[in-house]
N, C-alpha and C positions, 0 to 999 in steps of 0.2 A: 521404440521412439527415442531419439536423442534430444538433448536439452541444451539450448544456448543460454548461457548465464553470463551476465555482465560482471557481477562480483558476488562474493560469498564471504561473510565475515561474522564474527561474534561481537555483540555490543549490548547496550541496554536500549530497549525500545524507548524512543524519544518523544513520542506523541500518542495522543488518543487514550483510550481507556486503560491500556496496559503500560502506560508510561512508567519507566523505571524498572521494568522486568527484564531479566537476562534473556537474550534470544539470539539465535542464528538467523541472519538475514540472507535470503537467496533472492537476488535481484535479477530477474530474467531480462534478456535482451529483447527489444522490440516493443512497439505499442501500436494499437490500431487507430489511435487518434492523431498520430503524427509519425511521419516516416523516419524522423531523426535527422533529415537533411536540412541544413540551415536555409536552403533555398525554398523549402516548403513551410517555414515557420509562420509566415504571414497568413497562410491559408489554413493553418492547423486549428482544430477545435480547441485544444488545450494549449494556449499560447504562453502560459505562465509556469510551465513545468520546471522544477528546480533540480531535476534528476537526470544524470547522464545514463541512458539505457541503451546506447548505441555500441555495438560491438561486444567482444568478449574479453577485453583487455584489462578489466579491473582486477583488484586483488582477489584471488581465489576463483576468478572467473574462468570460463573456457567452455569447450564443447564436451558434454558428458554423454557417453554412448548409450547409457540406459539408466533406469531409475536406481538400480543398486549402486552404480558408480556415483551418482549424485548424492545419495543418502550417505554413502561412506564419507564423502567430503563434508557433509553436514555434521556427522558424528565426530569427525576429526576436529572440526572447528569448535564444537561444543566442549570437547575434552572429557576428562574422567567424570564419572558420576551419571546417574540416570534419573535423578529426581527433578521433577518440574521442567522437563525438557520442552522448549518452545522453539518452533521454527516459523519465521514470517516469510511468506511467499509474496514478493512484490515485483515492481518493474519500473518503468514500462507497464505493460499489462500482462500479469502472470497467467490469466486464463487462456491466453493464446497457446500455452504449452502444458499447463497442469492437466494430468490425466489419471486414470485409475491406477496405473502401475506406480506412479510416484506417490500418490496419496496412501496406497496400501503399504508401500515400503517404508514411508515415514512413520506410519502408525505402528508397524511391526518393530521399528527401532525405538518406540516409546515416546515419540514426539507428539505434542499437541500442535496442530497445524492452524496457523492464522493466515489470512490472506488480505492483501490490500489491493483493491480492484476499482476500476472506474465504473463498473456496473453495467457496461454495455454488452457483456457476455454473461450468460448464466454461470453462477459459481458451482463448482463441483459439490455434490451432496455430502461428500465425506469430510469437507472442511469443518474444523471445530469452531473457529471464530471468524466471522465474515465482517470485514470492514469495507464499506463502499464510500468512495469519494466522488460524487457526481460532478461532471463537467458541463457547464451551460452550453447548450447547442447539441449535445449528444442525446441519444435515446437510451435511457436507463431501463434495462429489463430486469435487473436484480434489485427488486424493491422490498426485500426482506432480508434480515440478518441481525447481527449483534450490534453493529456500530455504524451510524451514518456520520461521516466526517466531511463537513462542508467547508471548503476553502473560501474565505470571504474577504473583500467583496468580489462577487462575480456577476456582472451585468447579465440579465436574462435568466437568472435562477429563480425558480418558482418555489419559494420557501413554504408557502401555504400547501402546495401539492405535496412537497416532501414530507410534511408533518402527517400526511395520511398514509405514508408507507409504514411497513411493519418492521420497525427497528426497536431494539431495547434501549439504545442510547443515542442521543442526538448531540453531536459535538460541532462547534464552529471554531475554525482555526484561521488566524490572520494570514492573508496572502503575503508571501515573502517577496516583495519587490521594492522598487525605489520609493514607493509611497510611504513605506516604513510605518511610523507612528500612526498615520491616518488609518491604515488598515487595522492596526490594533484597536483603535478607538471604534471603528466600524464593527469589528467582531464583538467587542465588549457591549456595544449598544444593542446588537442583535440578541445577545444572551440576556441582557437586562430587560429587553422588551418582550422576549419570548422565553418564559421560565423553563420550557421543556428542553432548551438547549444549554449546553455547558461549554465553557471556554476551554480550548485545547491549545497548548503552546508547543513549539518544536524545541523541547529542552535539549535535545542532542546538539543542536546548533549553538545554544547558549553555553553548553559545557564543552564544546569542541570534540564531540564524539562523532563517529561515522553514522 
């Protein structure tokens, strides 16, 4: 199987439980909640996406013919050293492309594998760290994992139901749109009202990181 990758780069994880940790990000092209065409945005389930996942023209992106080719690019981006290797598979929706061959090859190269998914597709059993970010209006089938990251506010989100899902960490992250401070205050209020939740900020944006 070949893999369509929008971009691939070394950075610090900017949000969620592992914020501040060095990681190679592999952003896969494509998402099952939005075609990527501007003409479809009004009917998309996830209208607030802040990520360009269309095409393969980002830095380090392209069509990789097989898992070994993609893992070689991940290793090159990481650079020297094999300690605490972390790769984050994201998108778009990474589970449209992640398969046995890629998971096995990344593990053989010594990487811990994290995934950031919308949860509408079951996550591969070999993933080491599962982060699910549910989108209101979609059917979440992956209701267990390490980290549930709720972008807030989202009209139609059933927070009570989410709290019954089997996650180790519950994070609420302010929606990044024109509402600005009002979204920060809404996310803070949710964390204050529901002690199970912890505030997550997009520190990579604050620091000017990719």
